[in-house]
Structure formats: C-alpha cells, structure tokens
VEXDO-973145 format. One line per field, with one value per atom (N, C-alpha, C): residue number from 0; atom name; z, x, y. Coordinates in steps of 0.05 Angstrom, whole numbers. Example, Ala and Ser with C-alpha at 12.3 -4.5 7.8 and 13.67 -1.06 7.14 Angstrom:
BEGIN
pos <- 0_0_0_1_1_1
site <- N_CA_C_N_CA_C
Z <- 156_156_156_142_143_157
X <- 264_246_264_257_273_258
Y <- -114_-90_-66_-45_-21_1
This chain:
BEGIN
pos <- 0_0_0_1_1_1_2_2_2_3_3_3_4_4_4_5_5_5_6_6_6_7_7_7_8_8_8_9_9_9_10_10_10_11_11_11_12_12_12_13_13_13_14_14_14_15_15_15_16_16_16_17_17_17_18_18_18_19_19_19_20_20_20_21_21_21_22_22_22_23_23_23_24_24_24_25_25_25_26_26_26_27_27_27_28_28_28_29_29_29_30_30_30_31_31_31_32_32_32_33_33_33_34_34_34_35_35_35_36_36_36_37_37_37_38_38_38_39_39_39_40_40_40_41_41_41_42_42_42_43_43_43_44_44_44_45_45_45_46_46_46_47_47_47_48_48_48_49_49_49_50_50_50_51_51_51_52_52_52_53_53_53_54_54_54_55_55_55_56_56_56_57_57_57_58_58_58_59_59_59_60_60_60_61_61_61_62_62_62_63_63_63_64_64_64_65_65_65_66_66_66_67_67_67_68_68_68_69_69_69_70_70_70_71_71_71_72_72_72_73_73_73_74_74_74_75_75_75_76_76_76_77_77_77_78_78_78_79_79_79_80_80_80_81_81_81_82_82_82_83_83_83_84_84_84_85_85_85_86_86_86_87_87_87_88_88_88_89_89_89_90_90_90_91_91_91_92_92_92_93_93_93_94_94_94_95_95_95_96_96_96_97_97_97_98_98_98_99_99_99_100_100_100_101_101_101_102_102_102_103_103_103_104_104_104_105_105_105_106_106_106_107_107_107_108_108_108_109_109_109_110_110_110_111_111_111_112_112_112_113_113_113_114_114_114_115_115_115_116_116_116_117_117_117_118_118_118_119_119_119_120_120_120_121_121_121_122_122_122_123_123_123_124_124_124_125_125_125_126_126_126_127_127_127_128_128_128_129_129_129_130_130_130_131_131_131_132_132_132_133_133_133_134_134_134_135_135_135_136_136_136_137_137_137_138_138_138_139_139_139_140_140_140_141_141_141_142_142_142_143_143_143_144_144_144_145_145_145_146_146_146_147_147_147_148_148_148_149_149_149_150_150_150_151_151_151_152_152_152_153_153_153_154_154_154_155_155_155_156_156_156_157_157_157_158_158_158_159_159_159_160_160_160_161_161_161_162_162_162_163_163_163_164_164_164_165_165_165_166_166_166_167_167_167_168_168_168_169_169_169_170_170_170_171_171_171_172_172_172_173_173_173_174_174_174_175_175_175_176_176_176_177_177_177_178_178_178_179_179_179_180_180_180_181_181_181_182_182_182_183_183_183_184_184_184
site <- N_CA_C_N_CA_C_N_CA_C_N_CA_C_N_CA_C_N_CA_C_N_CA_C_N_CA_C_N_CA_C_N_CA_C_N_CA_C_N_CA_C_N_CA_C_N_CA_C_N_CA_C_N_CA_C_N_CA_C_N_CA_C_N_CA_C_N_CA_C_N_CA_C_N_CA_C_N_CA_C_N_CA_C_N_CA_C_N_CA_C_N_CA_C_N_CA_C_N_CA_C_N_CA_C_N_CA_C_N_CA_C_N_CA_C_N_CA_C_N_CA_C_N_CA_C_N_CA_C_N_CA_C_N_CA_C_N_CA_C_N_CA_C_N_CA_C_N_CA_C_N_CA_C_N_CA_C_N_CA_C_N_CA_C_N_CA_C_N_CA_C_N_CA_C_N_CA_C_N_CA_C_N_CA_C_N_CA_C_N_CA_C_N_CA_C_N_CA_C_N_CA_C_N_CA_C_N_CA_C_N_CA_C_N_CA_C_N_CA_C_N_CA_C_N_CA_C_N_CA_C_N_CA_C_N_CA_C_N_CA_C_N_CA_C_N_CA_C_N_CA_C_N_CA_C_N_CA_C_N_CA_C_N_CA_C_N_CA_C_N_CA_C_N_CA_C_N_CA_C_N_CA_C_N_CA_C_N_CA_C_N_CA_C_N_CA_C_N_CA_C_N_CA_C_N_CA_C_N_CA_C_N_CA_C_N_CA_C_N_CA_C_N_CA_C_N_CA_C_N_CA_C_N_CA_C_N_CA_C_N_CA_C_N_CA_C_N_CA_C_N_CA_C_N_CA_C_N_CA_C_N_CA_C_N_CA_C_N_CA_C_N_CA_C_N_CA_C_N_CA_C_N_CA_C_N_CA_C_N_CA_C_N_CA_C_N_CA_C_N_CA_C_N_CA_C_N_CA_C_N_CA_C_N_CA_C_N_CA_C_N_CA_C_N_CA_C_N_CA_C_N_CA_C_N_CA_C_N_CA_C_N_CA_C_N_CA_C_N_CA_C_N_CA_C_N_CA_C_N_CA_C_N_CA_C_N_CA_C_N_CA_C_N_CA_C_N_CA_C_N_CA_C_N_CA_C_N_CA_C_N_CA_C_N_CA_C_N_CA_C_N_CA_C_N_CA_C_N_CA_C_N_CA_C_N_CA_C_N_CA_C_N_CA_C_N_CA_C_N_CA_C_N_CA_C_N_CA_C_N_CA_C_N_CA_C_N_CA_C_N_CA_C_N_CA_C_N_CA_C_N_CA_C_N_CA_C_N_CA_C_N_CA_C_N_CA_C_N_CA_C_N_CA_C_N_CA_C_N_CA_C_N_CA_C_N_CA_C_N_CA_C_N_CA_C_N_CA_C_N_CA_C_N_CA_C_N_CA_C_N_CA_C_N_CA_C_N_CA_C_N_CA_C_N_CA_C_N_CA_C_N_CA_C_N_CA_C
Z <- 189_209_219_220_228_206_181_159_161_165_167_191_213_238_232_220_214_196_176_157_170_191_205_226_232_253_280_282_307_311_334_341_333_330_323_345_370_393_392_383_381_361_340_318_330_344_357_380_390_409_394_370_354_337_327_310_318_320_329_311_284_264_237_219_192_179_183_170_182_208_220_209_206_195_166_150_123_120_139_139_145_163_169_145_132_110_87_82_60_66_91_97_95_103_99_70_53_24_15_26_17_28_53_63_45_29_11_-15_-20_-44_-45_-65_-66_-84_-70_-84_-83_-101_-102_-91_-68_-54_-64_-83_-95_-120_-123_-146_-149_-172_-177_-171_-159_-155_-181_-202_-228_-242_-227_-240_-242_-264_-269_-252_-250_-235_-249_-275_-289_-283_-282_-276_-247_-228_-200_-197_-209_-207_-221_-242_-258_-241_-227_-208_-187_-174_-154_-164_-186_-198_-205_-219_-227_-201_-181_-158_-143_-140_-127_-145_-170_-189_-185_-183_-179_-152_-132_-104_-103_-113_-111_-129_-151_-169_-158_-137_-123_-103_-97_-74_-82_-104_-112_-108_-96_-92_-72_-56_-38_-53_-78_-94_-94_-90_-91_-63_-42_-15_-15_-27_-25_-38_-58_-70_-49_-28_-9_10_17_36_29_33_29_48_38_55_70_97_114_134_130_148_142_159_156_130_120_96_71_71_49_49_73_76_66_72_63_33_19_-9_-22_-9_-17_-15_9_14_-7_-14_-33_-61_-69_-93_-92_-71_-71_-67_-54_-51_-78_-96_-124_-139_-138_-153_-151_-127_-124_-134_-131_-139_-171_-185_-214_-224_-206_-215_-213_-199_-194_-169_-172_-148_-133_-106_-88_-98_-105_-111_-138_-155_-178_-172_-153_-144_-132_-116_-102_-123_-142_-164_-180_-186_-203_-188_-162_-146_-144_-139_-137_-164_-185_-213_-215_-211_-214_-196_-170_-151_-159_-168_-176_-202_-220_-242_-236_-220_-210_-198_-180_-164_-184_-201_-219_-238_-249_-266_-253_-225_-209_-205_-200_-197_-221_-245_-272_-275_-268_-271_-253_-230_-212_-221_-234_-246_-267_-286_-306_-293_-276_-263_-250_-237_-224_-244_-270_-290_-304_-290_-301_-323_-321_-344_-368_-371_-394_-396_-420_-425_-429_-424_-429_-458_-466_-492_-502_-526_-540_-557_-547_-562_-586_-604_-629_-622_-603_-593_-584_-570_-561_-585_-607_-631_-648_-641_-657_-651_-673_-672_-672_-672_-674_-703_-706_-731_-746_-769_-786_-788_-787_-788_-762_-740_-715_-713_-732_-730_-729_-744_-739_-710_-697_-668_-651_-657_-642_-646_-670_-675_-659_-657_-644_-613_-603_-575_-569_-588_-586_-585_-603_-604_-580_-570_-545_-521_-519_-496_-497_-520_-522_-512_-509_-499_-469_-460_-433_-415_-391_-374_-368_-366_-360_-382_-405_-429_-428_-422_-421_-398_-376_-353_-361_-374_-380_-400_-421_-440_-428_-412_-399_-379_-365_-346_-363_-384_-401_-409_-417_-427_-404_-380_-357_-349_-348_-341_-362_-387_-409_-407_-403_-400_-376_-353_-331_-335_-348_-355_-373_-393_-411_-396_-379_-364_-345_-332_-316_-331_-356_-371_-388_-381_-395_-422_-429_-457_-456
X <- 767_753_725_724_698_677_683_663_656_675_668_650_657_642_612_610_584_567_582_569_559_575_569_549_542_523_537_561_577_591_607_623_653_666_695_709_704_715_714_691_686_706_710_730_758_764_791_796_775_777_788_780_787_813_816_838_853_880_893_893_891_889_881_879_868_885_911_929_923_918_910_883_864_837_841_856_861_874_895_909_891_870_851_832_823_804_819_843_860_864_871_875_849_826_800_796_802_798_814_839_856_846_831_819_797_784_762_771_797_807_801_787_778_798_812_832_824_828_824_850_849_873_879_864_867_886_901_918_936_938_954_983_996_1026_1042_1030_1044_1042_1027_1023_1050_1052_1076_1075_1099_1099_1081_1079_1062_1032_1026_998_991_1010_1004_1001_1018_1016_991_983_959_934_933_910_909_930_928_924_936_932_903_891_863_844_852_834_837_860_863_850_853_841_810_798_769_762_777_770_772_793_796_775_768_747_720_715_689_686_708_707_710_700_698_724_721_743_763_757_776_799_795_816_843_840_864_879_865_879_905_908_934_956_949_970_979_963_971_993_991_1012_1017_1039_1045_1028_1010_994_1012_1009_1026_1009_983_965_968_958_963_952_930_918_936_944_961_988_999_1024_1022_999_996_995_982_980_1009_1022_1048_1067_1066_1081_1076_1051_1045_1058_1058_1071_1101_1112_1140_1152_1138_1149_1151_1135_1135_1159_1167_1189_1217_1227_1254_1253_1232_1229_1231_1222_1224_1247_1269_1294_1297_1280_1283_1299_1322_1339_1332_1335_1332_1317_1334_1322_1304_1310_1296_1267_1266_1239_1224_1236_1224_1213_1230_1222_1200_1201_1179_1154_1154_1128_1118_1136_1127_1115_1129_1117_1090_1087_1061_1040_1046_1027_1018_1037_1032_1014_1019_1003_975_970_945_929_943_929_922_941_936_911_910_888_862_863_838_828_846_838_825_836_825_797_794_769_748_755_737_729_747_744_721_726_706_678_679_653_639_655_644_632_642_632_608_593_569_575_598_606_615_616_627_655_664_694_704_729_742_739_731_727_744_752_766_743_735_714_723_705_711_720_709_715_746_754_782_801_793_811_811_795_796_825_834_862_884_878_900_911_936_949_938_928_916_934_962_980_978_967_966_939_920_894_896_915_917_925_941_947_922_907_883_863_861_843_853_880_889_885_886_880_850_832_803_798_811_808_818_842_854_835_823_807_780_772_746_752_775_781_774_757_750_776_776_799_804_784_788_805_801_817_845_847_874_890_877_888_900_884_893_917_913_935_961_957_982_996_978_990_1005_996_1011_1036_1037_1060_1081_1072_1090_1101_1086_1097_1116_1108_1127_1153_1150_1175_1192_1180_1194_1209_1197_1210_1233_1229_1253_1275_1268_1289_1304_1288_1302_1322_1313_1330_1353_1355_1377_1370_1346_1339_1321
Y <- 435_419_428_455_467_461_463_455_426_409_381_375_386_383_392_414_426_407_396_379_353_344_320_325_349_356_352_359_355_380_380_404_398_420_418_403_409_397_366_357_328_316_329_318_318_340_341_321_310_287_262_260_237_241_264_271_297_295_320_343_337_358_348_364_355_333_333_314_286_285_258_249_267_259_248_264_257_229_223_199_176_180_159_154_176_173_158_166_152_122_117_88_72_85_71_66_85_79_56_54_31_6_8_-17_-27_-10_-18_-28_-30_-41_-70_-79_-107_-124_-141_-158_-187_-202_-230_-242_-253_-264_-292_-301_-327_-325_-305_-300_-325_-336_-360_-356_-374_-373_-369_-377_-375_-347_-328_-303_-288_-274_-258_-234_-220_-194_-174_-175_-157_-161_-187_-194_-186_-192_-184_-154_-139_-110_-99_-110_-103_-107_-130_-135_-113_-107_-88_-60_-51_-26_-21_-40_-38_-37_-52_-52_-25_-14_12_34_33_52_52_29_26_37_30_40_70_81_111_123_110_122_123_107_107_129_143_162_191_199_225_242_264_282_271_251_239_226_220_207_224_250_267_266_256_257_240_219_205_220_239_256_278_284_305_295_271_260_231_220_192_175_158_141_121_122_104_86_88_72_42_25_-4_-15_-6_-17_-9_17_26_13_8_-4_-34_-47_-73_-77_-58_-58_-52_-32_-26_-51_-64_-88_-109_-113_-133_-127_-102_-95_-97_-84_-84_-112_-130_-158_-173_-165_-178_-170_-145_-135_-148_-150_-163_-192_-206_-234_-233_-209_-208_-195_-192_-182_-152_-138_-110_-106_-95_-91_-67_-66_-43_-18_2_27_26_8_3_-6_-24_-35_-12_5_28_48_55_74_62_36_25_25_19_21_49_70_96_107_100_107_96_72_58_70_75_87_114_131_158_158_140_139_130_111_101_125_138_161_183_191_211_208_183_177_173_165_163_192_211_238_249_241_250_238_212_199_213_219_234_262_275_301_297_278_273_265_249_239_263_281_305_325_323_341_328_311_299_280_268_248_260_287_301_297_292_290_319_322_349_354_377_383_407_407_430_444_467_480_494_498_513_540_553_580_580_559_558_556_548_545_571_591_616_627_637_649_630_603_584_583_583_582_556_560_538_513_518_496_478_490_475_461_464_451_420_407_377_370_387_381_384_404_410_385_375_353_328_326_301_305_329_334_328_337_333_301_289_259_246_253_242_246_269_275_261_250_235_206_197_169_169_149_147_143_153_151_121_105_77_64_70_61_71_95_108_94_88_77_49_33_5_6_23_27_36_58_68_49_33_13_-7_-16_-35_-24_3_16_18_25_27_1_-19_-47_-57_-53_-62_-46_-21_-3_-11_-17_-25_-52_-70_-95_-90_-74_-66_-52_-34_-21_-39_-57_-76_-94_-99_-116_-101_-76_-61_-50_-52_-42_-20
C-alpha cells in the first residue's frame, strides 16, 4: 500500500480511508477490470451455449489482456464484485439450460474461468517481454539426450504459436469436451 500511495503521489493514510487493506483494493481493481469487459448484449436468442460462452470468454480474455500484470489478480482471490458476479451469472445461467446439472455447471464454469485467466496471464507475460515468444535456446539443449531432440523441437514449435491462437484452439477443445462430458461420452 505504501508503494502504491507513493506512485500515486498520495499518502498511505489516504488509501486506507478508501480501502481497509490490500485485499479490498485488489477486489476493487479486479471488479473494475470486469466492468471493462465489452460484450455485445444483442446476442441472438438462437445462440448455442458454446457460442454464448465463447463470446464471454473472448471478451474477458481481451479485457484482462489489456491490463498488464493486473491480469494475475483474479487468480489471487475469487472475484466477487458486482461486475464479476454479473459475468459469472451470465455464463452460469446458460449451462443449466443446455443440460448441465448443478455441480457440473459449476465445474464447467470454473474450468472455463481458470483457463481464460491463465492464458490472459500468459499473454501479459509475453507482452511484457517486448512481444518476444518464450524460446528454447540452443544453449538450453546442450547435454540433452539426442533421442529427446524431437521433443525439444516440438516444444520450440509449440512456444512459437501466439497465445491468442492457443486460446481459441483450447477454448474450442474445452467446450467440445464439456459437451461430450455432459452427454456421457
């Protein structure tokens, strides 16, 4: 709190007049980020549950991706502010209508939310590295068993795929898997 107050050109006491502690401040910052999620509320009534969740997941991913290191904050504590709860409610409301019963709907939402948050953190890590992708250096491969070099090449290839592409691909996999799980397959 002292470092933040200093950065804002304020006193710590001023911050404590507005927030009881760091957790309260973080909760407000996180809820503000969720308030900035841009959703098109004109989603067609005929949209499938997968389409509805895809719209929200991409919007949250973009919003968290715009906020640098703050993207990791929702991972520190469960967001319970009004904007976060509104987004959560929008997602959770879709699932029972699509045949996801009670705890399965909750687990489906939590899986999706953690996936979105995790990849947003990865996106911000890459953006903070000046846009450089994680790289497997030649030096790191010294001493690797030659039989393992194809594995190292596949890692190098995987790390060159932009996080945005990984996000879309993984989101499709999760939603397809959730549908199959719901259907007993």
